MARROKE-236693 format. One record per residue: residue number from 1; residue in three letters; x, y, z of N, C-alpha, C, CB in turn. Coordinates in nm, 2 decimals, decimal comma, always signed. Glycine has a CB too. Layout:
N
{seq: NUM type: ALA n_px: X n_py: Y n_pz: Z ca_px: X ca_py: Y ca_pz: Z c_px: X c_py: Y c_pz: Z cb_px: X cb_py: Y cb_pz: Z};
...
This chain:
69
{seq: 1 type: MET n_px: +6,96 n_py: +9,81 n_pz: +13,34 ca_px: +6,93 ca_py: +9,70 ca_pz: +13,41 c_px: +6,92 c_py: +9,72 c_pz: +13,56 cb_px: +7,02 cb_py: +9,59 cb_pz: +13,38};
{seq: 2 type: LEU n_px: +6,98 n_py: +9,82 n_pz: +13,60 ca_px: +6,98 ca_py: +9,86 ca_pz: +13,75 c_px: +6,84 c_py: +9,91 c_pz: +13,78 cb_px: +7,10 cb_py: +9,97 cb_pz: +13,79};
{seq: 3 type: ALA n_px: +6,77 n_py: +9,97 n_pz: +13,68 ca_px: +6,64 ca_py: +10,02 ca_pz: +13,72 c_px: +6,53 c_py: +9,91 c_pz: +13,73 cb_px: +6,61 cb_py: +10,12 cb_pz: +13,62};
{seq: 4 type: ALA n_px: +6,56 n_py: +9,81 n_pz: +13,66 ca_px: +6,46 ca_py: +9,70 ca_pz: +13,66 c_px: +6,46 c_py: +9,62 c_pz: +13,79 cb_px: +6,48 cb_py: +9,60 cb_pz: +13,55};
{seq: 5 type: PRO n_px: +6,35 n_py: +9,57 n_pz: +13,82 ca_px: +6,35 ca_py: +9,48 ca_pz: +13,94 c_px: +6,43 c_py: +9,35 c_pz: +13,92 cb_px: +6,20 cb_py: +9,43 cb_pz: +13,97};
{seq: 6 type: ALA n_px: +6,50 n_py: +9,31 n_pz: +14,03 ca_px: +6,58 ca_py: +9,19 ca_pz: +14,02 c_px: +6,49 c_py: +9,06 c_pz: +14,00 cb_px: +6,67 cb_py: +9,18 cb_pz: +14,16};
{seq: 7 type: PRO n_px: +6,54 n_py: +8,97 n_pz: +13,92 ca_px: +6,46 ca_py: +8,85 ca_pz: +13,90 c_px: +6,47 c_py: +8,77 c_pz: +14,03 cb_px: +6,51 cb_py: +8,76 cb_pz: +13,78};
{seq: 8 type: PRO n_px: +6,37 n_py: +8,68 n_pz: +14,05 ca_px: +6,38 ca_py: +8,60 ca_pz: +14,17 c_px: +6,49 c_py: +8,50 c_pz: +14,18 cb_px: +6,25 cb_py: +8,53 cb_pz: +14,19};
{seq: 9 type: HIS n_px: +6,55 n_py: +8,46 n_pz: +14,07 ca_px: +6,66 ca_py: +8,37 ca_pz: +14,06 c_px: +6,72 c_py: +8,39 c_pz: +13,92 cb_px: +6,63 cb_py: +8,22 cb_pz: +14,08};
{seq: 10 type: ALA n_px: +6,85 n_py: +8,36 n_pz: +13,91 ca_px: +6,92 ca_py: +8,36 ca_pz: +13,78 c_px: +6,86 c_py: +8,26 c_pz: +13,69 cb_px: +7,07 cb_py: +8,33 cb_pz: +13,80};
{seq: 11 type: GLU n_px: +6,82 n_py: +8,30 n_pz: +13,57 ca_px: +6,75 ca_py: +8,22 ca_pz: +13,47 c_px: +6,87 c_py: +8,14 c_pz: +13,39 cb_px: +6,65 cb_py: +8,30 cb_pz: +13,37};
{seq: 12 type: ILE n_px: +6,98 n_py: +8,20 n_pz: +13,36 ca_px: +7,09 ca_py: +8,13 ca_pz: +13,30 c_px: +7,23 c_py: +8,16 c_pz: +13,38 cb_px: +7,11 cb_py: +8,17 cb_pz: +13,15};
{seq: 13 type: SER n_px: +7,33 n_py: +8,08 n_pz: +13,35 ca_px: +7,46 ca_py: +8,10 ca_pz: +13,41 c_px: +7,53 c_py: +8,20 c_pz: +13,33 cb_px: +7,53 cb_py: +7,98 cb_pz: +13,43};
{seq: 14 type: ALA n_px: +7,64 n_py: +8,25 n_pz: +13,39 ca_px: +7,73 ca_py: +8,35 ca_pz: +13,32 c_px: +7,79 c_py: +8,28 c_pz: +13,19 cb_px: +7,85 cb_py: +8,40 cb_pz: +13,41};
{seq: 15 type: ALA n_px: +7,82 n_py: +8,15 n_pz: +13,20 ca_px: +7,87 ca_py: +8,07 ca_pz: +13,08 c_px: +7,77 c_py: +8,08 c_pz: +12,97 cb_px: +7,91 cb_py: +7,92 cb_pz: +13,11};
{seq: 16 type: GLU n_px: +7,65 n_py: +8,05 n_pz: +13,01 ca_px: +7,54 ca_py: +8,04 ca_pz: +12,91 c_px: +7,51 c_py: +8,18 c_pz: +12,85 cb_px: +7,41 cb_py: +7,98 cb_pz: +12,96};
{seq: 17 type: TYR n_px: +7,52 n_py: +8,29 n_pz: +12,94 ca_px: +7,50 ca_py: +8,42 ca_pz: +12,89 c_px: +7,59 c_py: +8,46 c_pz: +12,77 cb_px: +7,51 cb_py: +8,51 cb_pz: +13,00};
{seq: 18 type: TYR n_px: +7,72 n_py: +8,42 n_pz: +12,79 ca_px: +7,82 ca_py: +8,45 ca_pz: +12,69 c_px: +7,85 c_py: +8,35 c_pz: +12,59 cb_px: +7,96 cb_py: +8,48 cb_pz: +12,75};
{seq: 19 type: ARG n_px: +7,74 n_py: +8,26 n_pz: +12,57 ca_px: +7,74 ca_py: +8,15 ca_pz: +12,46 c_px: +7,76 c_py: +8,22 c_pz: +12,33 cb_px: +7,60 cb_py: +8,06 cb_pz: +12,46};
{seq: 20 type: PRO n_px: +7,83 n_py: +8,15 n_pz: +12,23 ca_px: +7,83 ca_py: +8,21 ca_pz: +12,10 c_px: +7,68 c_py: +8,21 c_pz: +12,04 cb_px: +7,93 cb_py: +8,13 cb_pz: +12,00};
{seq: 21 type: ASP n_px: +7,64 n_py: +8,31 n_pz: +11,99 ca_px: +7,50 ca_py: +8,31 ca_pz: +11,93 c_px: +7,50 c_py: +8,44 c_pz: +11,84 cb_px: +7,38 cb_py: +8,31 cb_pz: +12,03};
{seq: 22 type: ASP n_px: +7,38 n_py: +8,49 n_pz: +11,80 ca_px: +7,37 ca_py: +8,60 ca_pz: +11,71 c_px: +7,41 c_py: +8,73 c_pz: +11,76 cb_px: +7,23 cb_py: +8,60 cb_pz: +11,67};
{seq: 23 type: ARG n_px: +7,43 n_py: +8,74 n_pz: +11,89 ca_px: +7,48 ca_py: +8,86 ca_pz: +11,97 c_px: +7,62 c_py: +8,88 c_pz: +11,93 cb_px: +7,47 cb_py: +8,85 cb_pz: +12,12};
{seq: 24 type: PHE n_px: +7,70 n_py: +8,78 n_pz: +11,90 ca_px: +7,83 ca_py: +8,79 ca_pz: +11,87 c_px: +7,86 c_py: +8,76 c_pz: +11,73 cb_px: +7,92 cb_py: +8,71 cb_pz: +11,96};
{seq: 25 type: ALA n_px: +7,77 n_py: +8,76 n_pz: +11,64 ca_px: +7,79 ca_py: +8,73 ca_pz: +11,51 c_px: +7,86 c_py: +8,85 c_pz: +11,44 cb_px: +7,67 cb_py: +8,71 cb_pz: +11,44};
{seq: 26 type: PRO n_px: +7,93 n_py: +8,82 n_pz: +11,33 ca_px: +8,00 ca_py: +8,93 ca_pz: +11,25 c_px: +7,91 c_py: +9,05 c_pz: +11,22 cb_px: +8,06 cb_py: +8,87 cb_pz: +11,12};
{seq: 27 type: GLN n_px: +7,79 n_py: +9,01 n_pz: +11,17 ca_px: +7,70 ca_py: +9,13 ca_pz: +11,12 c_px: +7,65 c_py: +9,21 c_pz: +11,25 cb_px: +7,56 cb_py: +9,08 cb_pz: +11,04};
{seq: 28 type: THR n_px: +7,64 n_py: +9,15 n_pz: +11,36 ca_px: +7,61 ca_py: +9,22 ca_pz: +11,49 c_px: +7,71 c_py: +9,32 c_pz: +11,53 cb_px: +7,59 cb_py: +9,12 cb_pz: +11,59};
{seq: 29 type: ASN n_px: +7,84 n_py: +9,26 n_pz: +11,53 ca_px: +7,96 ca_py: +9,34 ca_pz: +11,55 c_px: +7,98 c_py: +9,45 c_pz: +11,45 cb_px: +8,08 cb_py: +9,26 cb_pz: +11,56};
{seq: 30 type: ALA n_px: +7,95 n_py: +9,43 n_pz: +11,33 ca_px: +7,96 ca_py: +9,53 ca_pz: +11,23 c_px: +7,86 c_py: +9,64 c_pz: +11,25 cb_px: +7,94 cb_py: +9,47 cb_pz: +11,10};
{seq: 31 type: ALA n_px: +7,74 n_py: +9,62 n_pz: +11,29 ca_px: +7,64 ca_py: +9,71 ca_pz: +11,33 c_px: +7,67 c_py: +9,79 c_pz: +11,45 cb_px: +7,51 cb_py: +9,64 cb_pz: +11,35};
{seq: 32 type: ARG n_px: +7,74 n_py: +9,73 n_pz: +11,55 ca_px: +7,78 ca_py: +9,80 ca_pz: +11,66 c_px: +7,89 c_py: +9,90 c_pz: +11,63 cb_px: +7,83 cb_py: +9,71 cb_pz: +11,77};
{seq: 33 type: ILE n_px: +7,99 n_py: +9,85 n_pz: +11,55 ca_px: +8,10 ca_py: +9,94 ca_pz: +11,50 c_px: +8,05 c_py: +10,06 c_pz: +11,43 cb_px: +8,19 cb_py: +9,86 cb_pz: +11,42};
{seq: 34 type: GLU n_px: +7,95 n_py: +10,04 n_pz: +11,33 ca_px: +7,89 ca_py: +10,14 ca_pz: +11,26 c_px: +7,82 c_py: +10,24 c_pz: +11,34 cb_px: +7,80 cb_py: +10,09 cb_pz: +11,16};
{seq: 35 type: LEU n_px: +7,75 n_py: +10,20 n_pz: +11,44 ca_px: +7,68 ca_py: +10,29 ca_pz: +11,52 c_px: +7,78 c_py: +10,37 c_pz: +11,61 cb_px: +7,59 cb_py: +10,20 cb_pz: +11,61};
{seq: 36 type: ALA n_px: +7,88 n_py: +10,30 n_pz: +11,66 ca_px: +7,99 ca_py: +10,38 ca_pz: +11,73 c_px: +8,05 c_py: +10,48 c_pz: +11,64 cb_px: +8,10 cb_py: +10,28 cb_pz: +11,79};
{seq: 37 type: GLN n_px: +8,08 n_py: +10,44 n_pz: +11,52 ca_px: +8,14 ca_py: +10,55 ca_pz: +11,42 c_px: +8,05 c_py: +10,67 c_pz: +11,40 cb_px: +8,18 cb_py: +10,49 cb_pz: +11,29};
{seq: 38 type: GLN n_px: +7,92 n_py: +10,63 n_pz: +11,38 ca_px: +7,82 ca_py: +10,74 ca_pz: +11,37 c_px: +7,82 c_py: +10,84 c_pz: +11,49 cb_px: +7,67 cb_py: +10,67 cb_pz: +11,36};
{seq: 39 type: HIS n_px: +7,82 n_py: +10,78 n_pz: +11,61 ca_px: +7,82 ca_py: +10,86 ca_pz: +11,73 c_px: +7,96 c_py: +10,94 c_pz: +11,74 cb_px: +7,81 cb_py: +10,77 cb_pz: +11,85};
{seq: 40 type: ALA n_px: +8,07 n_py: +10,87 n_pz: +11,70 ca_px: +8,20 ca_py: +10,95 ca_pz: +11,72 c_px: +8,20 c_py: +11,06 c_pz: +11,61 cb_px: +8,32 cb_py: +10,85 cb_pz: +11,70};
{seq: 41 type: ALA n_px: +8,13 n_py: +11,04 n_pz: +11,50 ca_px: +8,14 ca_py: +11,15 ca_pz: +11,39 c_px: +8,04 c_py: +11,26 c_pz: +11,41 cb_px: +8,12 cb_py: +11,09 cb_pz: +11,25};
{seq: 42 type: ALA n_px: +7,95 n_py: +11,25 n_pz: +11,50 ca_px: +7,86 ca_py: +11,35 ca_pz: +11,53 c_px: +7,92 c_py: +11,47 c_pz: +11,60 cb_px: +7,74 cb_py: +11,29 cb_pz: +11,61};
{seq: 43 type: PRO n_px: +7,89 n_py: +11,59 n_pz: +11,56 ca_px: +7,95 ca_py: +11,71 ca_pz: +11,63 c_px: +7,89 c_py: +11,72 c_pz: +11,77 cb_px: +7,92 cb_py: +11,84 cb_pz: +11,54};
{seq: 44 type: VAL n_px: +7,98 n_py: +11,73 n_pz: +11,87 ca_px: +7,94 ca_py: +11,75 ca_pz: +12,00 c_px: +8,01 c_py: +11,88 c_pz: +12,06 cb_px: +7,97 cb_py: +11,62 cb_pz: +12,09};
{seq: 45 type: ARG n_px: +7,93 n_py: +11,95 n_pz: +12,13 ca_px: +8,00 ca_py: +12,07 ca_pz: +12,20 c_px: +8,05 c_py: +12,02 c_pz: +12,33 cb_px: +7,90 cb_py: +12,19 cb_pz: +12,21};
{seq: 46 type: GLY n_px: +8,15 n_py: +12,08 n_pz: +12,37 ca_px: +8,21 ca_py: +12,04 ca_pz: +12,50 c_px: +8,13 c_py: +12,04 c_pz: +12,62 cb_px: +8,32 cb_py: +12,12 cb_pz: +12,53};
{seq: 47 type: ALA n_px: +8,04 n_py: +12,16 n_pz: +12,63 ca_px: +7,95 ca_py: +12,18 ca_pz: +12,74 c_px: +7,84 c_py: +12,08 c_pz: +12,74 cb_px: +7,90 cb_py: +12,32 cb_pz: +12,75};
{seq: 48 type: ALA n_px: +7,80 n_py: +12,03 n_pz: +12,62 ca_px: +7,68 ca_py: +11,94 ca_pz: +12,62 c_px: +7,74 c_py: +11,81 c_pz: +12,66 cb_px: +7,61 cb_py: +11,93 cb_pz: +12,47};
{seq: 49 type: LEU n_px: +7,86 n_py: +11,77 n_pz: +12,61 ca_px: +7,92 ca_py: +11,64 ca_pz: +12,66 c_px: +7,94 c_py: +11,63 c_pz: +12,81 cb_px: +8,06 cb_py: +11,62 cb_pz: +12,59};
{seq: 50 type: VAL n_px: +7,99 n_py: +11,74 n_pz: +12,86 ca_px: +8,01 ca_py: +11,74 ca_pz: +13,01 c_px: +7,87 c_py: +11,72 c_pz: +13,08 cb_px: +8,08 cb_py: +11,88 cb_pz: +13,06};
{seq: 51 type: LYS n_px: +7,77 n_py: +11,79 n_pz: +13,04 ca_px: +7,64 ca_py: +11,79 ca_pz: +13,10 c_px: +7,58 c_py: +11,64 c_pz: +13,08 cb_px: +7,55 cb_py: +11,90 cb_pz: +13,04};
{seq: 52 type: ASP n_px: +7,59 n_py: +11,59 n_pz: +12,96 ca_px: +7,54 ca_py: +11,45 ca_pz: +12,94 c_px: +7,62 c_py: +11,35 c_pz: +13,03 cb_px: +7,56 cb_py: +11,41 cb_pz: +12,80};
{seq: 53 type: PHE n_px: +7,74 n_py: +11,37 n_pz: +13,04 ca_px: +7,82 ca_py: +11,27 ca_pz: +13,11 c_px: +7,79 c_py: +11,28 c_pz: +13,26 cb_px: +7,97 cb_py: +11,30 cb_pz: +13,09};
{seq: 54 type: ALA n_px: +7,78 n_py: +11,41 n_pz: +13,31 ca_px: +7,74 ca_py: +11,43 ca_pz: +13,46 c_px: +7,61 c_py: +11,37 c_pz: +13,49 cb_px: +7,73 cb_py: +11,58 cb_pz: +13,50};
{seq: 55 type: ALA n_px: +7,51 n_py: +11,38 n_pz: +13,40 ca_px: +7,38 ca_py: +11,32 ca_pz: +13,43 c_px: +7,39 c_py: +11,17 c_pz: +13,43 cb_px: +7,28 cb_py: +11,37 cb_pz: +13,33};
{seq: 56 type: LEU n_px: +7,47 n_py: +11,12 n_pz: +13,33 ca_px: +7,47 ca_py: +10,97 ca_pz: +13,33 c_px: +7,55 c_py: +10,91 c_pz: +13,45 cb_px: +7,55 cb_py: +10,93 cb_pz: +13,19};
{seq: 57 type: TRP n_px: +7,66 n_py: +10,96 n_pz: +13,49 ca_px: +7,72 ca_py: +10,91 ca_pz: +13,61 c_px: +7,64 c_py: +10,93 c_pz: +13,74 cb_px: +7,86 cb_py: +10,97 cb_pz: +13,62};
{seq: 58 type: GLN n_px: +7,57 n_py: +11,04 n_pz: +13,75 ca_px: +7,49 ca_py: +11,06 ca_pz: +13,86 c_px: +7,37 c_py: +10,96 c_pz: +13,87 cb_px: +7,43 cb_py: +11,20 cb_pz: +13,86};
{seq: 59 type: GLN n_px: +7,31 n_py: +10,93 n_pz: +13,75 ca_px: +7,20 ca_py: +10,83 ca_pz: +13,75 c_px: +7,26 c_py: +10,69 c_pz: +13,78 cb_px: +7,13 cb_py: +10,83 cb_pz: +13,60};
{seq: 60 type: ALA n_px: +7,37 n_py: +10,66 n_pz: +13,73 ca_px: +7,43 ca_py: +10,53 ca_pz: +13,75 c_px: +7,47 c_py: +10,52 c_pz: +13,91 cb_px: +7,57 cb_py: +10,51 cb_pz: +13,65};
{seq: 61 type: SER n_px: +7,52 n_py: +10,62 n_pz: +13,96 ca_px: +7,55 ca_py: +10,62 ca_pz: +14,10 c_px: +7,43 c_py: +10,60 c_pz: +14,19 cb_px: +7,63 cb_py: +10,74 cb_pz: +14,14};
{seq: 62 type: ARG n_px: +7,32 n_py: +10,67 n_pz: +14,17 ca_px: +7,20 ca_py: +10,66 ca_pz: +14,24 c_px: +7,15 c_py: +10,51 c_pz: +14,23 cb_px: +7,09 cb_py: +10,76 cb_pz: +14,18};
{seq: 63 type: LEU n_px: +7,14 n_py: +10,46 n_pz: +14,10 ca_px: +7,10 ca_py: +10,31 ca_pz: +14,09 c_px: +7,18 c_py: +10,22 c_pz: +14,16 cb_px: +7,09 cb_py: +10,27 cb_pz: +13,94};
{seq: 64 type: CYS n_px: +7,31 n_py: +10,24 n_pz: +14,16 ca_px: +7,41 ca_py: +10,15 ca_pz: +14,22 c_px: +7,38 c_py: +10,16 c_pz: +14,37 cb_px: +7,55 cb_py: +10,18 cb_pz: +14,19};
{seq: 65 type: GLN n_px: +7,37 n_py: +10,28 n_pz: +14,42 ca_px: +7,35 ca_py: +10,30 ca_pz: +14,57 c_px: +7,23 c_py: +10,23 c_pz: +14,62 cb_px: +7,34 cb_py: +10,44 cb_pz: +14,61};
{seq: 66 type: ALA n_px: +7,12 n_py: +10,22 n_pz: +14,53 ca_px: +7,00 ca_py: +10,16 ca_pz: +14,58 c_px: +7,00 c_py: +10,02 c_pz: +14,58 cb_px: +6,89 cb_py: +10,21 cb_pz: +14,49};
{seq: 67 type: GLN n_px: +7,11 n_py: +9,95 n_pz: +14,53 ca_px: +7,11 ca_py: +9,81 ca_pz: +14,51 c_px: +7,15 c_py: +9,75 c_pz: +14,66 cb_px: +7,22 cb_py: +9,76 cb_pz: +14,39};
{seq: 68 type: PRO n_px: +7,10 n_py: +9,64 n_pz: +14,68 ca_px: +7,13 ca_py: +9,57 ca_pz: +14,82 c_px: +7,28 c_py: +9,54 c_pz: +14,82 cb_px: +7,05 cb_py: +9,44 cb_pz: +14,87};
{seq: 69 type: HIS n_px: +7,34 n_py: +9,54 n_pz: +14,94 ca_px: +7,47 ca_py: +9,51 ca_pz: +14,96 c_px: +7,49 c_py: +9,36 c_pz: +15,00 cb_px: +7,52 cb_py: +9,61 cb_pz: +15,06};
């Protein structure tokens, strides 16, 4: 979301964003849990994990620094 342009104004409030809907349905949560379990079960080499993490935090840092204060 940091890479996308900011909308001209908020389209919904924070309360509306977190309203109960299909995003928080039991089947949606089950799918999230299953995906997380698959990722956790995948073999990962230490060096690859460190490289991926470093790239991710550096990208997030660049995007955050570019945001207006």
